[in-house]
N, C-alpha and C positions, 0 to 999 in steps of 0.2 A: 470554444471548448466547454463553457458552462452549459450551453444548450445541449450538447452531446451528452454530458454527464446527467443532466436533469432528465433526459429522455432514455437513458440506458435502462433496458428492461430489468436488469438485475440490481439496480441501485437500491430500491426499497427493501429487497431481501437482505442485501448486505447491511443496510442500516439497522434492520431488526437484530442483527448479530453484532452490532456495535461498530460497524465499519462504514465510514463515510467515503464514498468514491470521489476522489478529487482529480483523477486523471488516468491516462493509460499510456502504455508504452507502444511503440510502433507495431509490435506483434500482438497487441490486444491484452497483454498482461495489465492488471489493474494496479493503480496506486491509491491506497486508502489511508485514512486516519482512524486510529483506534479511539473512538469516542468514550470508551470506558476507562481509559488511562488518564491520569491527571496531566501528564506531559504530552498527550496526543501523539503517541508513537505512530510512525509511518510504516506501513506494511506494503510490500509488493506482493501481489498474488498472481499465480499462474492463471491464464484466461480460462482454462477448463475448470478450475476450482470456483471461479466467480459464478459460473452457471449452475454449479452444484453446491452452493454455500449451505453449510449446516451450522448448528450452534457450536460445533467444535472448531470452527475455522480459525479462531484466534489462538487456540492451543496448538493447532497443526502448523502454524507458520510463525516464525520468529520475526521480530521487527527488523526493518532495514535501517531505520534511523531511530535514535532514542526519543526524538521529539519533532514536532512540526517545525519548531524554530531551527533545529539543526538542518533539516531538509531544505528549508527556505534559504538558509545561509549558504549551503552548498550550491544551490541554484544561482544565487546572486554572485557568489565568488566564481562561478563556472568551474567549480571543483568537480571531482568525480561524482557523477550521478548515474546510477545503474540504468541501463537501457532495456532491461528485461528482469523478470523474476529470477532467472538463473544468475545474472550479474549481481542482483540484489542479495541473493543468498551467499554468494562468494564474499561480497562486501560485509555482510552481517557476520560471517565466520571470521573474517580478517579483523573486524572491530570487536569480536568476542561478545556479540549481543545475544541476549536471551530474554 
């Protein structure tokens, strides 16, 4: 997985905009960490937005998890982890994240 992320052609562009690509969903949607937030919020991004990342990408997408710690806890607990950007958006709405 790390090798795939390191060689992802859009990873440097995302990092320029404050997003560190840490994984992807089965459909290619990206899982990123907001490096500009103190709590390292986790954002799911639709795959078409990754290729067209602009400086407004953080304003255009709400976080899916409040922090990297929350995301990792959900993974360890095998709790609900969204399988795509759309599932992540529904989860974000349910958790009232902004």
